[in-house]
Each structure stands twice: as C-alpha cells, then as structure tokens.
Steps between C-alpha positions, in 0.01 A plus 500: 500500500552286191803278443592285200675193641694264273328164450666252733612179325369211710623249242851646524482449875380142452785431253746622760364257758528219245860601437574500875352152534709374209834611649715232664430595861240412766152629419450851645861483615552873442198585714365852470749580226322259268181696561674832444668399175173352374319820591757709316474274194134598474587869472505606134779757528722337764862415407668429843705192419841637588713726716247732657692579820678798342187706549476869414347730761254778414411710806191715455335765713126442492416701810796621706482831683778649290702402190824305543786522253541182295143387558258523210217737589157363411333624817124511527500690829765636734439248776219265594244645740495400868204260511464549875392858428371489143491242224825408327411648160207564270365219286615689192857530629499131592399410146775726363756321716380158381515607136847650556631170636347310209647735241850472650498121466372516143769756418772270637361206303515708182869558579560126508456403864318168542476474879423769756574487873298731724640672805436809709667732744278692735445616856209352694376295208459177694220695670327577172562146374345350813203734477436410135538128575258522793245681285522258208511185713251608766757424770571660836806729506646320802538187282659663196718772650866461591782716630626604157845654521521437875224651713488445874206310648338832585558623145341187355197546725462858378543389139218248538275762665562747216412242236195379692359850556575613144327201344196558720487869405567474126309173436689389185303269272660153501350435156665809349879495525527852359276627781718315752824635355370857479385494863773311688766416241807676371626625166774236504245220537277650230794534263613141554140386458515657157835337431346154545216588266747650251691172498180317409433750222854450369487121542809475723561380860507744790663380822339572836747617765403533869177572682442845350549369149278201580220730616537692173470169313182420694358837395593431137323164502193663652496764225614277212468128584687391186816668630554214747629277217795735456612520866765293674560501876862528611528485879286474811539819697521488878208746523182319614285631215714323238377150587135605475550690175679211328231259620237724344701516177546122504878538471799347677830686526809280446733713716429482873783693662313739732617793288363843591674740265264589220657697215481203265756286685289184513383538141855537372609201710255286305657577162810278525282223641282524191817483291587176677151363438519590131841336472339174612187557292685575178824311539439171678445180304152358471437141611463392136830664401683335788346157436346495849153380587279798583364566846124464506259670744369256759 
C-alpha cells in the first residue's frame, strides 16, 4: 500500500516551542499542552486555534451486520469474522477498510474540517484490540486484556484463553500490521487505522480516543511511520493494553480519568482543552512585551 503523507514542518514545531518559551509564564508551565500545540503547528494543513468543541459527528458503517438508518454505509464486509474459528478478514478486505478510513478523513478535510477525532462503537472489540496489541507488542494476553464493558472474572479468563489460543493458531506476523489486523483485528480498527493515515495525507491532526483507537493508531504507525506526527493522544483508558500501546507510540495522554466509553468521548474531551492551550499560546503576552525578564532553562 502506498500513501503520500504531507511533509511535516519540524521548523514550525520548533518555532512553536520558541513562542511557548517567550510567553510570560514558567517554562513548560502548560505541560503536555505545549507539546501538543507545537506538534499541531508543524502540520501544514492544521488550523485548530479556536472553538473546536462544537464538533460535528459523522457515523459510518464500515462492517456492521446490517445497515442502520442515519449511518453512512461504506461497509467492506457485513461483520468481522470470528477469529476463534477463522481469521477476521482477508488481507484484501483489510486493505479496503484501511483505504476507506483514509478516504473519509481526506473527504472531510476537503470540506473544511481541520481536526478529526476518532471513535468507535462495537461489540466485543476490546477483545480484538487486545489481540492486535498482543500480536504487535509480543506481549502475553493476560497482561494486556481487561474486562471491557464489564465481564466477570470467569468471563475475563475465557477472553484471555480465546486470545491466547487464536494467536497461537493464526500466528500473525508482528512485523506486518495488515497481517495482524486481517487475522485477529476488526473492521472498526482497520478503518480507524486508515483514518490516522488519511490525516497524515491531508496534513491535519487526528485525535486518538480510547484503547481501541490507540491500537488502530499503533497499526497505522507500523504501516506508515510518518503518520505518527499527525496523531494526538487524548485520554488514558482504563483497559490494561492502553498503557503499553502509548508507551510503544512514545505518547502521553493528558486526560487520566479512567474513562471506558469509547465512541470518541475522550477525543472530544480534549478539544476544549486544546482551545484553552491555544488561548494561552496566541493571546498571552510575551516576556519582552510585558517588560519582564525571561525565564531561562537551568
């Protein structure tokens, strides 16, 4: 698969850090938000300086069993396969799902949207997310698998056994994220994987939501490493895999509220916080303007 990612502007990012350091506040006083704003300033098509919390929602069906009124139908298959009995999908269908997700983001950018928040709604998809994370990270399912929407202890034990046995049977290639997704993933994860890559092609930020979205981001970075520049973490999910995935991505999520909702809730929660950060970044006096001696790194 070939992708044409926008050239990331490292100098724009560096200028943003210089601007942050010039503002009349303690150095690094805005913490992770300084990093996020600087990262966004390196994106050639990003314009997220104001009032993003009135987000529009675009639900899409990329692989539900049947159509739902009011949901845009871009389905690749009618349901992901049960990886305990067969593999989740063919490699070709996985690639179609990735390309579908990428095309949706590029379409939205062409309509004027400059920031995309990912989110999903599915049944059993913490199982697929854990399986994909285990395969890509080479980790044991017992370490990366949680109770999802509320399994009992017995249910969690069964969930771990299913993932363990399926990984052993299907042997997904950790060096090939498309192979992993096609064997133990889901159409929702593949579609969001494409959304992250589509953001990089469009040159705009794409916000990671919870653990399922984070696993999709990990897949995107494996397939298209340059896409990482265009991702922002929103919150740290309570699912155990999230911590390991964000460590692998080298990202820190600013919201730590033990959320476990999915559906884009964490990603949308980040938007007004970014507004706040941009209000400081763009509106606060610099040391020189205020006649104050600048803070210097020690």
